[in-house]
MDAnalysis code that builds the backbone (N, CA, C; Angstrom):
import MDAnalysis as mda
import numpy as np

u = mda.Universe.empty(435, n_residues=145, atom_resindex=np.repeat(np.arange(145), 3), trajectory=True)
u.add_TopologyAttr("name", ["N", "CA", "C"] * 145)
u.add_TopologyAttr("resid", np.arange(1, 146))
u.add_TopologyAttr("resname", ["UNK", "UNK", "UNK", "UNK", "UNK", "UNK", "UNK", "UNK", "UNK", "UNK", "UNK", "UNK", "UNK", "UNK", "UNK", "UNK", "UNK", "UNK", "UNK", "UNK", "UNK", "UNK", "UNK", "UNK", "UNK", "UNK", "UNK", "UNK", "UNK", "UNK", "UNK", "UNK", "UNK", "UNK", "UNK", "UNK", "UNK", "UNK", "UNK", "UNK", "UNK", "UNK", "UNK", "UNK", "UNK", "UNK", "UNK", "UNK", "UNK", "UNK", "UNK", "UNK", "UNK", "UNK", "UNK", "UNK", "UNK", "UNK", "UNK", "UNK", "UNK", "UNK", "UNK", "UNK", "UNK", "UNK", "UNK", "UNK", "UNK", "UNK", "UNK", "UNK", "UNK", "UNK", "UNK", "UNK", "UNK", "UNK", "UNK", "UNK", "UNK", "UNK", "UNK", "UNK", "UNK", "UNK", "UNK", "UNK", "UNK", "UNK", "UNK", "UNK", "UNK", "UNK", "UNK", "UNK", "UNK", "UNK", "UNK", "UNK", "UNK", "UNK", "UNK", "UNK", "UNK", "UNK", "UNK", "UNK", "UNK", "UNK", "UNK", "UNK", "UNK", "UNK", "UNK", "UNK", "UNK", "UNK", "UNK", "UNK", "UNK", "UNK", "UNK", "UNK", "UNK", "UNK", "UNK", "UNK", "UNK", "UNK", "UNK", "UNK", "UNK", "UNK", "UNK", "UNK", "UNK", "UNK", "UNK", "UNK", "UNK", "UNK", "UNK", "UNK", "UNK"])
u.atoms.positions = np.array([
    [-7.625, 7.671, 23.888],
    [-6.987, 6.070, 23.894],
    [-6.259, 7.224, 22.112],
    [-4.732, 7.320, 22.336],
    [-4.198, 7.999, 21.223],
    [-3.730, 6.355, 20.388],
    [-3.898, 6.424, 19.141],
    [-3.515, 5.771, 17.331],
    [-2.646, 6.366, 16.983],
    [-1.663, 4.582, 16.797],
    [0.106, 5.155, 17.059],
    [-0.134, 5.324, 14.731],
    [0.684, 6.140, 14.578],
    [1.057, 7.284, 13.735],
    [1.038, 5.832, 13.667],
    [1.808, 4.516, 12.965],
    [1.144, 3.667, 11.601],
    [-0.272, 2.934, 11.400],
    [-0.407, 3.216, 12.513],
    [-1.789, 2.680, 11.750],
    [-3.200, 4.569, 11.745],
    [-2.026, 5.445, 12.307],
    [-3.013, 5.835, 11.335],
    [-2.412, 6.305, 9.328],
    [-1.239, 5.996, 9.464],
    [-0.445, 6.061, 8.427],
    [-1.410, 5.163, 7.232],
    [-1.878, 3.398, 7.622],
    [-1.400, 2.778, 7.149],
    [-3.318, 3.590, 6.762],
    [-3.715, 3.097, 7.758],
    [-4.820, 4.213, 7.281],
    [-4.791, 4.712, 5.848],
    [-5.041, 6.229, 5.887],
    [-4.291, 6.598, 4.888],
    [-4.060, 6.472, 4.002],
    [-3.167, 5.738, 3.507],
    [-2.937, 4.550, 1.906],
    [-3.878, 3.512, 1.871],
    [-4.646, 3.219, 2.184],
    [-6.039, 2.501, 2.474],
    [-7.279, 3.255, 1.975],
    [-7.654, 4.578, 2.080],
    [-7.957, 5.908, 1.866],
    [-7.874, 6.658, 0.725],
    [-6.882, 6.907, 0.141],
    [-5.868, 7.550, -0.460],
    [-5.612, 6.656, -2.114],
    [-5.730, 5.227, -1.568],
    [-5.580, 3.896, -3.157],
    [-6.905, 3.749, -3.036],
    [-7.221, 4.073, -2.485],
    [-9.111, 3.488, -2.643],
    [-10.121, 4.503, -3.026],
    [-9.650, 5.719, -2.366],
    [-10.150, 6.243, -3.452],
    [-10.000, 7.604, -5.116],
    [-8.235, 6.910, -4.972],
    [-8.240, 7.372, -6.022],
    [-8.287, 5.592, -7.346],
    [-8.218, 4.542, -6.599],
    [-8.114, 4.042, -7.845],
    [-10.541, 3.863, -7.982],
    [-11.250, 3.880, -6.956],
    [-12.602, 4.861, -7.758],
    [-12.651, 6.104, -8.902],
    [-11.896, 6.897, -8.495],
    [-11.590, 8.226, -9.208],
    [-10.940, 7.356, -10.061],
    [-10.288, 6.551, -10.444],
    [-9.949, 6.687, -12.106],
    [-11.299, 5.574, -12.146],
    [-11.938, 4.710, -11.734],
    [-13.454, 4.369, -12.508],
    [-13.853, 4.693, -12.728],
    [-14.676, 6.305, -12.365],
    [-15.056, 6.681, -12.250],
    [-14.451, 7.564, -13.115],
    [-14.112, 7.585, -13.921],
    [-13.948, 8.682, -14.907],
    [-12.657, 7.950, -16.611],
    [-12.804, 6.326, -15.914],
    [-13.093, 5.669, -16.817],
    [-11.520, 5.351, -17.360],
    [-10.336, 5.492, -16.425],
    [-8.627, 5.459, -16.712],
    [-8.639, 3.862, -16.062],
    [-8.961, 3.501, -15.780],
    [-8.700, 1.499, -14.970],
    [-7.836, 1.559, -16.007],
    [-8.165, 0.557, -17.073],
    [-7.723, 0.280, -18.098],
    [-6.070, 0.667, -18.413],
    [-6.206, 2.337, -18.182],
    [-4.992, 2.857, -18.201],
    [-3.125, 2.326, -16.497],
    [-3.230, 1.399, -17.588],
    [-2.030, 0.724, -16.319],
    [-0.982, 1.182, -15.200],
    [-0.262, 2.197, -16.483],
    [0.178, 3.306, -15.962],
    [0.228, 4.457, -15.092],
    [-0.999, 4.087, -15.567],
    [-1.819, 5.737, -14.006],
    [-1.400, 4.379, -12.675],
    [-1.807, 3.554, -12.653],
    [-1.659, 3.145, -11.123],
    [-0.659, 2.765, -10.397],
    [0.945, 3.115, -11.105],
    [1.458, 2.983, -9.660],
    [1.271, 4.397, -10.146],
    [1.005, 5.376, -9.620],
    [0.623, 6.702, -8.612],
    [0.381, 6.351, -7.867],
    [0.088, 5.319, -7.280],
    [-0.379, 4.265, -5.455],
    [1.007, 4.378, -5.553],
    [2.110, 4.384, -4.876],
    [3.829, 4.356, -5.367],
    [3.118, 5.292, -3.534],
    [3.246, 6.547, -5.159],
    [3.731, 7.612, -3.735],
    [2.698, 8.045, -2.964],
    [1.371, 7.640, -2.766],
    [0.624, 8.567, -1.882],
    [1.391, 6.835, -0.114],
    [2.051, 4.893, -1.053],
    [3.218, 5.222, -0.177],
    [4.390, 5.083, 1.024],
    [4.753, 5.781, -0.236],
    [5.820, 6.311, -0.032],
    [5.574, 7.823, 0.410],
    [4.530, 8.760, 0.832],
    [4.508, 9.057, 1.236],
    [3.677, 9.541, 3.069],
    [2.832, 7.827, 3.469],
    [3.260, 8.106, 4.497],
    [4.255, 7.020, 5.462],
    [5.217, 6.445, 4.342],
    [5.687, 5.831, 4.740],
    [7.290, 7.203, 5.873],
    [7.447, 7.494, 5.164],
    [8.079, 9.013, 5.010],
    [7.003, 9.548, 6.571],
    [6.061, 9.918, 6.084],
    [5.357, 10.806, 7.313],
    [5.478, 9.848, 9.053],
    [5.351, 8.159, 9.429],
    [5.902, 7.288, 9.864],
    [7.718, 7.880, 10.175],
    [8.395, 7.841, 9.539],
    [9.858, 7.956, 9.857],
    [10.004, 8.462, 10.004],
    [9.903, 10.365, 9.735],
    [9.937, 11.302, 10.210],
    [9.550, 11.883, 11.590],
    [7.691, 11.445, 11.654],
    [7.087, 11.992, 13.162],
    [8.605, 11.063, 13.998],
    [9.173, 9.636, 13.618],
    [9.520, 9.230, 14.941],
    [11.270, 9.524, 15.460],
    [11.433, 10.169, 13.739],
    [12.784, 10.657, 14.273],
    [12.691, 12.227, 15.205],
    [11.395, 12.887, 15.263],
    [10.839, 14.326, 15.172],
    [10.854, 13.599, 17.332],
    [10.157, 12.369, 17.878],
    [10.328, 12.406, 18.977],
    [10.980, 10.867, 19.112],
    [12.282, 11.010, 18.329],
    [13.067, 11.495, 19.120],
    [13.964, 9.565, 19.679],
    [12.999, 8.898, 18.406],
    [12.901, 7.275, 18.492],
    [13.975, 6.828, 17.308],
    [15.407, 6.556, 17.869],
    [16.263, 6.903, 16.120],
    [16.661, 5.677, 16.222],
    [15.880, 5.241, 16.219],
    [16.833, 3.229, 16.663],
    [16.449, 2.508, 15.238],
    [17.537, 1.776, 14.358],
    [17.531, 1.782, 13.092],
    [16.565, 0.284, 13.062],
    [16.283, -0.628, 13.587],
    [15.203, -2.135, 13.589],
    [13.921, -1.638, 14.340],
    [13.461, -1.054, 15.478],
    [11.753, -0.560, 14.890],
    [12.062, 0.710, 14.779],
    [12.688, 1.789, 13.847],
    [12.073, 2.460, 12.200],
    [11.942, 1.316, 11.456],
    [12.553, 0.912, 10.660],
    [11.736, -0.340, 10.039],
    [11.474, -1.554, 10.211],
    [10.671, -1.451, 11.342],
    [8.999, -2.566, 11.832],
    [8.210, -0.945, 11.817],
    [8.297, -0.521, 12.332],
    [7.967, 0.859, 11.549],
    [6.981, 1.098, 10.688],
    [8.021, 1.284, 9.525],
    [7.721, 1.377, 7.854],
    [6.893, 0.267, 7.876],
    [7.248, -0.487, 8.010],
    [6.697, -2.028, 7.592],
    [5.410, -2.196, 8.207],
    [5.307, -1.697, 9.065],
    [3.891, -2.309, 10.102],
    [2.656, -0.745, 9.556],
    [3.329, 0.283, 8.518],
    [2.593, 1.412, 8.530],
    [2.316, 0.263, 6.721],
    [3.128, 0.025, 6.281],
    [2.910, -0.695, 5.022],
    [2.049, -1.941, 4.942],
    [2.033, -2.576, 5.785],
    [1.627, -3.443, 5.949],
    [-0.869, -3.139, 6.279],
    [-0.427, -2.653, 6.543],
    [-2.253, -1.991, 7.979],
    [-2.327, -1.275, 6.526],
    [-2.245, -1.134, 5.825],
    [-1.975, 0.385, 4.251],
    [-2.535, -0.812, 3.578],
    [-1.676, -2.481, 3.779],
    [-2.193, -3.321, 2.384],
    [-3.107, -3.856, 2.591],
    [-3.665, -4.602, 4.032],
    [-4.157, -5.771, 4.763],
    [-5.793, -4.303, 4.193],
    [-6.153, -3.990, 4.455],
    [-7.069, -2.351, 4.721],
    [-7.230, -2.387, 3.039],
    [-6.451, -2.218, 2.256],
    [-6.484, -1.704, 0.924],
    [-7.125, -3.588, 0.190],
    [-6.264, -4.509, 0.689],
    [-7.265, -5.279, -0.051],
    [-7.691, -6.032, 0.280],
    [-8.085, -5.768, 1.779],
    [-9.896, -5.967, 2.313],
    [-11.202, -5.341, 1.260],
    [-10.643, -3.654, 1.264],
    [-12.109, -3.721, 0.435],
    [-11.821, -3.850, -1.351],
    [-10.896, -4.416, -1.984],
    [-10.605, -4.002, -3.266],
    [-11.397, -5.324, -3.447],
    [-11.634, -7.275, -1.960],
    [-12.092, -7.968, -1.503],
    [-13.492, -7.398, -1.908],
    [-14.207, -6.833, -0.832],
    [-15.637, -5.929, -0.461],
    [-15.958, -5.179, -2.162],
    [-15.092, -4.824, -2.108],
    [-15.959, -4.183, -3.853],
    [-15.788, -5.260, -4.998],
    [-14.996, -6.061, -5.659],
    [-15.400, -6.935, -6.640],
    [-16.331, -7.392, -5.844],
    [-16.231, -8.718, -5.116],
    [-18.023, -9.110, -4.913],
    [-19.113, -8.551, -5.336],
    [-19.093, -7.017, -4.707],
    [-20.830, -5.928, -5.109],
    [-20.458, -5.748, -6.971],
    [-18.460, -5.555, -7.023],
    [-18.911, -5.658, -9.271],
    [-19.584, -6.706, -9.616],
    [-19.204, -7.338, -9.126],
    [-19.904, -8.197, -10.301],
    [-19.309, -10.168, -9.415],
    [-18.022, -9.970, -8.881],
    [-17.142, -11.171, -8.633],
    [-16.343, -11.384, -9.293],
    [-15.672, -12.620, -9.755],
    [-15.067, -13.298, -10.825],
    [-14.876, -12.149, -12.456],
    [-16.219, -12.129, -12.706],
    [-16.583, -11.450, -13.723],
    [-16.013, -9.520, -13.054],
    [-16.059, -9.698, -12.470],
    [-14.943, -7.983, -12.386],
    [-13.390, -8.172, -12.353],
    [-13.106, -9.292, -11.909],
    [-11.655, -10.300, -11.593],
    [-10.821, -9.782, -12.773],
    [-11.464, -10.253, -13.414],
    [-11.114, -10.647, -15.248],
    [-10.961, -9.810, -15.622],
    [-11.874, -8.398, -16.200],
    [-11.455, -7.427, -16.070],
    [-10.337, -6.528, -15.617],
    [-10.023, -6.930, -14.753],
    [-8.965, -6.361, -14.843],
    [-7.719, -7.197, -14.879],
    [-7.928, -8.054, -14.196],
    [-6.687, -8.777, -14.615],
    [-6.835, -9.212, -16.886],
    [-6.872, -8.065, -17.623],
    [-7.632, -8.474, -18.946],
    [-5.780, -6.926, -18.947],
    [-6.053, -6.434, -18.361],
    [-4.974, -5.367, -18.130],
    [-4.483, -4.621, -17.381],
    [-4.164, -6.147, -16.117],
    [-2.633, -5.577, -14.707],
    [-2.095, -6.785, -16.091],
    [-1.852, -6.967, -14.671],
    [0.265, -8.218, -14.430],
    [-0.440, -9.726, -14.260],
    [-2.007, -9.862, -14.384],
    [-2.028, -11.561, -14.329],
    [-3.290, -11.779, -15.813],
    [-2.630, -13.131, -15.734],
    [-2.435, -14.340, -17.281],
    [-3.953, -14.953, -16.883],
    [-4.340, -15.143, -17.871],
    [-5.616, -16.768, -17.793],
    [-6.815, -15.515, -17.328],
    [-7.282, -16.577, -15.902],
    [-9.159, -16.059, -15.465],
    [-8.124, -16.267, -13.900],
    [-7.681, -15.425, -12.986],
    [-7.093, -15.810, -11.597],
    [-9.336, -15.718, -10.559],
    [-8.972, -16.001, -9.734],
    [-10.162, -15.903, -9.515],
    [-10.379, -14.586, -8.199],
    [-11.042, -14.423, -7.802],
    [-11.047, -12.760, -6.161],
    [-10.465, -12.964, -5.761],
    [-9.605, -15.087, -5.178],
    [-9.330, -15.143, -4.193],
    [-7.328, -15.280, -4.760],
    [-7.067, -15.404, -5.807],
    [-5.857, -15.878, -6.365],
    [-5.672, -14.524, -6.084],
    [-5.606, -13.022, -7.111],
    [-6.314, -12.104, -7.239],
    [-5.964, -10.910, -6.131],
    [-6.069, -11.954, -4.935],
    [-5.773, -10.818, -3.909],
    [-4.396, -11.537, -3.311],
    [-4.909, -12.454, -2.852],
    [-2.904, -13.119, -2.184],
    [-1.987, -12.696, -3.377],
    [-2.421, -12.365, -4.514],
    [-0.581, -12.018, -5.320],
    [-0.694, -10.368, -5.192],
    [-2.060, -9.292, -4.733],
    [-2.049, -8.137, -4.693],
    [-0.640, -8.461, -3.565],
    [-1.324, -9.347, -2.711],
    [-0.833, -9.675, -0.967],
    [0.775, -9.524, -0.766],
    [1.011, -10.617, -2.465],
    [2.740, -9.886, -1.797],
    [3.209, -9.254, -3.204],
    [2.365, -9.521, -3.690],
    [2.851, -7.580, -4.675],
    [3.377, -6.506, -3.591],
    [2.351, -6.381, -2.793],
    [1.662, -4.803, -2.326],
    [3.046, -5.072, -0.914],
    [3.323, -6.261, 0.455],
    [4.611, -6.537, 0.140],
    [5.641, -6.353, -0.333],
    [6.067, -6.923, -0.850],
    [7.926, -6.658, -2.153],
    [7.174, -5.027, -2.151],
    [6.553, -4.224, -2.627],
    [7.441, -3.161, -2.829],
    [7.334, -2.170, -1.066],
    [6.304, -2.430, -0.535],
    [6.607, -2.184, 1.034],
    [8.104, -2.801, 1.271],
    [8.748, -3.894, 0.897],
    [9.645, -3.913, 1.016],
    [11.013, -2.637, 0.383],
    [10.704, -2.540, -0.398],
    [11.688, -1.985, -1.077],
    [11.530, -0.522, -0.266],
    [10.205, 0.799, -0.971],
    [9.939, 1.991, -0.745],
    [10.480, 1.901, 1.784],
    [10.392, 0.995, 2.233],
    [10.951, 1.157, 3.410],
    [12.590, 0.597, 3.464],
    [13.290, -0.289, 2.491],
    [14.731, 0.538, 2.362],
    [15.101, 1.412, 1.780],
    [14.275, 2.809, 1.059],
    [14.926, 2.893, 0.432],
    [14.884, 4.371, 1.440],
    [13.692, 4.584, 2.263],
    [13.268, 5.635, 2.995],
    [14.281, 5.261, 4.296],
    [15.012, 4.247, 4.615],
    [14.898, 4.011, 5.542],
    [16.636, 4.551, 4.760],
    [17.130, 4.439, 3.929],
    [18.038, 4.419, 3.487],
    [18.397, 5.859, 3.636],
    [17.677, 6.821, 3.250],
    [16.920, 8.125, 3.296],
    [18.114, 9.290, 4.719],
    [17.496, 8.301, 5.516],
    [17.258, 8.460, 6.398],
    [17.939, 7.620, 7.720],
    [19.425, 7.006, 6.735],
    [20.677, 6.858, 7.631],
    [20.852, 6.997, 8.030],
    [21.053, 8.665, 8.064],
    [22.206, 8.812, 8.481],
    [21.388, 9.658, 10.180],
    [20.144, 9.741, 10.651],
    [19.535, 10.136, 11.516],
    [19.223, 9.078, 12.874],
    [19.396, 7.558, 12.529],
    [19.488, 6.616, 12.859],
    [21.024, 6.544, 14.131],
    [20.359, 4.956, 14.988],
    [21.988, 5.166, 16.002],
    [21.144, 3.207, 15.986],
    [22.424, 2.637, 15.242],
    [22.743, 1.363, 15.079],
    [23.001, 1.135, 16.915],
    [22.121, -0.430, 16.580],
    [23.167, -1.246, 18.310],
    [23.932, -1.477, 17.946],
])
């Protein structure tokens, strides 16, 4: 059985972001919020690979390509947040999340579930932005209905 390119690239997003964040924590750089922005490059790479593959295989319809790009992002987001949830509980639960929230975009003391829920919507928003930018980049290669 052949695994779809969207799932492969979503898994790539999960592995690359997870490895990157674990490496940042191991090196003691996890408190530098601007280094967390590098994960956008992993998402751009994976979505670009999905779209490039679809165009190379002759799949040039606009809406299905948007859905494929968003599917890639959603697979990566869901797996990454599930990994963060498991890792957070392994590192101490809410106490670990409080150390993350102090150096990131949250104020106060969110719970693990609230933190993951917020990251899910942030991930969806950034996925829509990345998808739209890459769809516009590939615009001349697509066929509209």
